[in-house]
N, C-alpha and C positions, 0 to 999 in steps of 0.2 A: 496414496496409502503408504508408500515408502517414506514420505516426509513424516508421517505420523509415527511410523515405527522407529525412524531415526530419532525423533524427538523423545520417544519413550526411552530408548537406549541411552540417550544423552542426559536423561533425568529432567528434561524440560517439560515433559507431559506425563501425567500419571496414567497408569493402566485404565483406571475408570474413565478419565477424560478421553483417552484414546478410543475406548469401547463406545462411548457416547457419540463421538464423531463418526465412527465407522458404521454403527448399527442404529443410532438414534436413542439408545438407552444405555444405562449403566447398571450392572448387576451388583447386588449387595446380599448379605445374609437375610436382610429384611424384605427383599423383593427387588424388582427392577424399576429404576427411576427413569421416567420418560423425559429425557433431556431435550428431545427435539419437539416436544408438544407446542411450545410457544412459537417456534419457527414454522411448524407444520399447520397449526390450528389457529394461531393468534392469541391463544389463551395460555397463561403459565400453568405448568403442572403444579397441582396442589397435593400435599401430603396429608391424608386424612389420619389424624392421630387416634380417633375412635377405633377401638378394636386392636390397636397395636400397643406393645409395651413401650414405656418411655425410651428404653435403649434402642428398640427398632426404629422408633420415630427419629431419634437423634442420629442414628446411622444414616438414614435417608436424608436428613437435613445436611449432614456433612457432604454426602455425595452430590446433593443438589448445588451446594455452594461451589464444590469442586468443578462441576460440569457446566453450570449455567451462571454462577456468580450470585445466586439468590435462592432462598428456600421460602416457600409459602406453606404454612401449616394451618389446618383447620381442626376444630373440635378438640382443642387441647384441654389439659387439666393441670393442676398445680405441679404434680410429680413430673409430668412430661416437660413442662416449661423449665423446671429446675434442672432436669437431666440434660436437656438441649443446651441450656446456658453453660453448664459445666463442661460439656464436651466441646462446644464451640470455643469457649474461652481457652481450653487446653490445646486444641488442635488448629484453630484459626483465630488467634488472639486479636487480630486487627479487624475482625468481622463485627458487625453490630447486630443486636437482637432486639426487636421491638415486639411488644405484646399488647393485646387488648383483652383484658380479663373478661369483660362482659361478652364480647363477640367470640371469645375463645380462639383467637387467631394469633399466630406468631409469624414474623418475617425476619429472617436472618440474611444479612447482606454482606458480601465481600467488599473490601474498601474501594475497589475499582468499579463496582457495579453501579450503573445509573439507571433509574427508572425511565421508561419512555415518557414523552410528553405529547399529549394530543390536544389539538384545538377543538375541544368538544367538552360539554358539560352534561353530567348525569345527575339528576336529582334523586336522592335516596330519601323516601318519604315514609314516615311511620304514623300509624293511627294513634298509638300510645306508647308510653315508656316501656311497657312490657314487650314491645315488638323490636326493641333496640338490638337484641343479640343477633337475630337473623339479618337485620339491616346492617349491622356492623360487619358481618361476614361478607355481605355483598360489597360494602365499602372497601374492604381490604383488597379484594380481587380487582375492583375498578381502579384503585390507586396504583396497583402493580401493573395494570395494563396502560396506565398513563392518562386516564381521564381525570378531568377536574370534577370533584364531587361536591355537590351542594346538599348538605343534610337539612331536611325540613322535618321537624319533629313534633309529635303530639298534636296532630291536626285531624283527629278522628271525627266521625260524623255524629257523635253524641252532641256536639255543638258545631253545626255546619259552618258557623261564622269563622271558626278556627282555620278551616281550609280555604274559605272564600277570601280571607284577608291575605292569603299566600298565593293568590292566583297569578300575580305577575312573575313571581319566582318560579312557579310551576311551568308557566308558559315560556319562560326563557330557556328551559332545559332542552337538550337535544334528544334525550331519552329519559325515562323515569322508571325507577324501581319503587313500587308502593307496597309496603308491608303492613298487614293487618291480621289480627286474630278475630275471635268471636264470630260474628256473622260475615266479616270480610267485606264490608260495603265500600270502604274508602277507595280501592282501585277503580271501581265502577264510576264513582263520582269524579275522580281525577281524570279518568279517560274521557269523560264527557266534556271536559273543560280545555283540553290541550290538543295540539295537532301533531305531537311527537309520539313515538311508540311508548306504550306503557307495559311494563312487565309486572304482573301481580304476584306477590309473594305471600302466600298464606302462612300464618304463624300459629304454632300450637298453644295458643292462649285461649282459654275458654274451658267450660266444664259441663258435666251432665250430657244430655242428648246432643250429639253433634259437636262435642268438645274435642280438645286436642287438635284443633285445626281442621276437623272434618267439615263443619259447616262453612268455614271460611273458604276452603278449597271448592266445595260444591257451589257456593255463591259466586265465586270468581269464574268458575267454568260456565255458569249460566248467565254471566253478565250480558246486559243488553248494550253495553259500550264495547268498542273494539279494543281488546287487550289480549296479551298472552299470559299464560299461567304456568308457574313451575310448581314443584311438589312442596309439601309442607316443610317449612324451615329450610328450604333449599337456597340459602343465601348465596352460596358460591355459584350455583347455576344462574340465578337471577343476575348477579353481578357480571358474570362472564358474558351472558347474552347481551346485556346493556353495553358491556365493554366492546363487543364486536360491532354494535351499532355506532358507538363513539369512534371506533377506528375508521369506519366507513365515512362518517361525517368529517373527521379530521383529514382524511386523505382527500376528500372532495374539496375541502377548503384550501388545501395546498396547491391545487391545480388552477 
């Protein structure tokens, strides 16, 4: 503790970084950032922009960069991205900001931060193009956890040949995130073809009775194949769960 206090006094460590080392989190006006989550849980802390003002999100992004070297933001919008870029450019000019407009994700990274690298592959599979946003959110967290991501797109069961001709790629993965809306049949089909864990990601695509992902969620919960199911549009959770599997696979291959 004394070393940390001396570093703060010497200007070598910021108060926020010192607080994060001592307590595991850093306090801001926008809330407390869980700087120890990745070390404690194996999953990077994500900043949910939905429900926060752009300034609150930007404040947490700067704290994340300061304490962990990287910020991962989900459910962004245009105003949030613009505010984050402006604040990061002004206060951490050497940092990089990467965005995925469709997935609504943002990753800001200090120049000395390096993503981990796992000897494991996760296939992120979509039934249709409309499922790409949730799948992109899963992809973002998987990449930040160090997994190799193989995107397999538009293989829905409306034409079963589309998924059958991808069976080799599906079977090569160490874990799979399968995103589908409407009746949500694709994860069941894929789980019957592979020997790796499948995480089913229901997507709020569909309308009328059972729309907005409800039928997809119920169908996945009732699947006769062995799979796990996350909540509707919960791309971050699906990606994190698959990332934990990838970490276990990568660690096993190192031994």
